[in-house]
C-alpha positions as CSV (number, residue, x, y, z in Angstrom):
1,M,0.0,0.0,0.0
2,V,1.3,3.4,-1.0
3,A,0.4,6.2,1.5
4,S,-1.0,9.3,-0.1
5,F,0.4,12.7,0.9
6,D,-2.1,14.4,3.2
7,T,-1.8,18.2,2.6
8,H,-4.1,18.9,5.5
9,V,-1.8,17.2,8.0
10,F,1.2,18.9,6.4
11,W,-0.2,22.5,6.7
12,E,-1.7,21.7,10.2
13,A,1.7,20.7,11.4
14,L,3.5,23.6,9.7
15,S,1.1,26.2,11.2
16,S,0.8,24.8,14.7
17,G,2.1,26.8,17.7
18,P,4.2,24.0,19.3
19,Y,6.0,23.4,16.0
20,W,7.0,27.0,15.6
21,K,7.9,27.3,19.2
22,G,10.2,24.3,18.9
23,A,11.7,25.7,15.6
24,L,12.4,29.1,17.1
25,L,13.9,27.5,20.2
26,A,16.2,25.4,18.1
27,L,17.2,28.4,16.0
28,G,17.8,30.5,19.2
29,L,19.9,27.7,20.7
30,T,22.0,27.6,17.5
31,V,22.6,31.3,17.3
32,A,23.5,31.6,21.0
33,S,25.8,28.6,20.8
34,I,27.7,29.5,17.7
35,S,28.1,33.1,18.9
36,V,29.8,32.0,22.1
37,A,31.7,29.3,20.1
38,I,33.2,32.0,17.8
39,V,34.5,34.0,20.8
40,I,36.0,30.9,22.5
41,G,37.3,29.6,19.2
42,F,39.1,32.9,18.5
43,L,40.8,32.7,21.8
44,L,41.8,29.1,21.2
45,A,43.1,30.0,17.8
46,L,45.3,32.6,19.3
47,G,46.4,30.2,22.0
48,R,47.4,27.6,19.3
49,S,50.1,30.1,18.1
50,S,51.2,31.1,21.5
51,R,54.9,31.0,22.5
52,L,54.0,29.2,25.7
53,R,54.1,25.4,25.3
54,A,51.5,24.9,28.1
55,V,49.0,27.1,26.3
56,R,49.5,25.3,23.0
57,G,49.2,22.0,24.8
58,F,45.9,23.0,26.5
59,V,44.4,24.1,23.2
60,F,45.5,20.9,21.5
61,F,44.0,18.8,24.3
62,Y,40.8,20.8,24.2
63,N,40.3,20.4,20.5
64,W,41.1,16.7,20.6
65,L,38.7,16.1,23.5
66,F,35.7,17.8,22.1
67,R,36.2,16.7,18.5
68,A,37.0,13.0,19.4
69,T,34.0,12.4,21.7
70,P,30.4,12.2,20.6
71,T,28.3,15.3,21.1
72,L,25.5,13.3,22.7
73,L,28.0,12.1,25.3
74,Q,29.0,15.7,26.1
75,L,25.4,16.7,26.5
76,L,24.7,13.8,28.9
77,F,27.9,14.6,30.8
78,I,27.0,18.2,31.3
79,W,23.4,17.5,32.2
80,D,23.8,14.4,34.4
81,A,27.4,14.3,35.6
82,L,28.2,17.9,36.1
83,P,25.7,18.5,38.9
84,Q,27.1,15.5,40.7
85,L,30.6,16.8,40.5
86,W,29.8,20.4,41.3
87,P,26.6,20.8,43.4
88,V,26.3,24.4,42.3
89,F,24.9,23.1,39.0
90,A,22.3,21.0,40.8
91,G,20.1,24.1,41.3
92,S,16.9,24.9,39.5
93,W,18.6,27.6,37.5
94,F,20.6,25.0,35.6
95,T,17.9,24.2,33.0
96,P,18.1,21.7,30.1
97,F,18.3,24.6,27.7
98,L,21.3,26.1,29.5
99,A,23.0,22.7,29.7
100,A,22.5,22.2,25.9
101,F,23.8,25.7,25.3
102,V,27.0,25.0,27.3
103,A,27.6,21.7,25.7
104,L,27.0,22.8,22.1
105,S,29.1,26.0,22.7
106,L,32.1,24.1,24.0
107,N,31.8,21.5,21.3
108,E,31.5,24.0,18.5
109,A,34.3,26.1,19.8
110,A,36.8,23.2,19.1
111,Y,35.7,23.3,15.4
112,M,35.6,27.1,15.2
113,S,39.1,27.4,16.6
114,E,40.5,25.5,13.6
115,I,38.4,27.5,11.1
116,I,39.6,30.8,12.6
117,R,43.1,29.6,12.9
118,A,43.1,28.7,9.2
119,G,41.7,32.1,8.4
120,L,44.4,33.9,10.4
121,L,47.2,31.8,8.8
122,S,45.8,32.5,5.3
123,V,46.9,36.2,5.6
124,D,50.3,36.9,4.0
125,P,53.0,37.2,6.7
126,G,54.2,40.3,4.9
127,Q,51.1,42.0,6.1
128,E,52.3,41.6,9.7
129,L,55.8,42.8,8.8
130,A,54.3,45.9,7.2
131,G,52.4,46.6,10.3
132,R,55.5,46.3,12.4
133,A,57.3,48.6,10.1
134,L,54.6,51.2,10.8
135,G,55.1,50.9,14.5
136,M,51.9,49.0,15.3
137,S,51.7,46.7,18.2
138,R,50.8,43.0,18.0
139,R,47.3,43.7,19.1
140,Q,46.8,46.5,16.6
141,I,48.2,44.4,13.8
142,L,45.8,41.6,14.7
143,R,42.8,43.9,15.0
144,R,43.4,46.2,12.0
145,V,45.3,44.1,9.6
146,I,45.0,40.3,10.0
147,V,41.5,39.8,11.3
148,P,39.7,42.0,8.6
149,Q,41.5,40.1,5.9
150,S,40.8,36.7,7.4
151,I,37.0,37.2,7.7
152,R,36.4,36.4,4.0
153,I,38.1,33.0,4.6
154,I,36.3,32.3,7.9
155,I,32.7,33.2,6.9
156,P,32.0,30.3,4.4
157,P,32.9,27.4,6.7
158,T,31.2,29.2,9.6
159,G,28.0,29.1,7.6
160,N,28.5,25.3,7.2
161,E,29.0,25.0,10.9
162,F,25.9,26.9,11.6
163,I,23.8,24.5,9.6
164,T,25.5,21.5,11.2
165,L,24.9,23.0,14.7
166,L,21.3,23.6,13.8
167,K,20.9,19.9,13.1
168,L,22.8,18.9,16.3
169,T,20.2,20.8,18.4
170,S,17.9,17.7,17.9
171,L,20.2,15.9,20.3
172,A,19.1,18.2,23.0
173,S,15.7,16.4,23.0
174,V,17.5,13.7,25.0
175,I,17.8,16.0,28.0
176,S,14.2,17.3,27.7
177,V,14.8,20.4,25.6
178,H,11.5,21.1,23.8
179,E,13.1,21.9,20.4
180,L,11.9,21.1,16.9
181,L,12.3,17.3,17.1
182,T,10.4,17.1,20.4
183,A,7.7,19.4,19.1
184,G,7.2,17.3,16.0
185,N,6.9,13.9,17.7
186,P,3.2,14.3,18.6
187,I,2.4,15.1,14.9
188,V,4.5,12.1,13.7
189,D,2.8,9.8,16.2
190,R,-0.7,11.0,15.1
191,V,0.2,10.5,11.4
192,A,1.7,7.1,12.1
193,A,-1.4,6.0,14.0
194,R,-3.6,7.1,11.1
195,F,-1.4,5.4,8.6
196,G,-1.5,2.2,10.7
197,R,-5.3,2.2,10.7
198,E,-5.3,2.6,6.9
199,V,-2.9,-0.3,6.5
200,L,-5.1,-2.5,8.7
201,A,-8.2,-1.5,6.8
202,A,-6.5,-2.3,3.5
203,D,-5.3,-5.7,4.7
204,G,-8.8,-6.5,5.9
205,G,-10.2,-5.7,2.5
206,V,-7.6,-7.9,0.8
207,D,-8.5,-10.8,3.1
208,R,-12.2,-10.4,2.3
209,R,-11.5,-10.4,-1.4
210,R,-9.4,-13.5,-1.1
211,Q,-12.1,-15.3,1.0
212,G,-14.7,-14.3,-1.5
């Protein structure tokens, strides 16, 4: 039996309040997480080129840890294990949304640090030498010369990361965040139940024809 496309169910789901609430929550979680991830990733990218071996080692370990472990595991650790390790996170203020925000921000920062680092390294070293010849400090060279030129390299992969992070927000449903996946489950269940009744009715009709 081939199920027909029910436009009524489609438009009903698309225009429902819980669906849009979940979609906006997922979008807000994505925007907030990637904004913090860009800031943390920028600091990590600078730390990767630090002269201090301890700083470079910390950045390397951070990137390895968050890129080598599953995002779902990080979400469960921050929501379930963190309050047990530090009781301050056991309060009512530590909501599932906040836990998802922290987990996704820390996870995405590991990827953004490499993107930003690649963008900074893409600028010709002669630009920095020219800035030094003009008497500019390291901070001024970074702010006025290197960063503006690296933005055009950083923006395209950042857009890809935004889309990936938007998809990853569905994992937050595991820790009771009412995002798009959670909001869509009742609609899916209702459609599945209706489709199941249609299948049973069709099977019954086939059996009657065979008996006849």
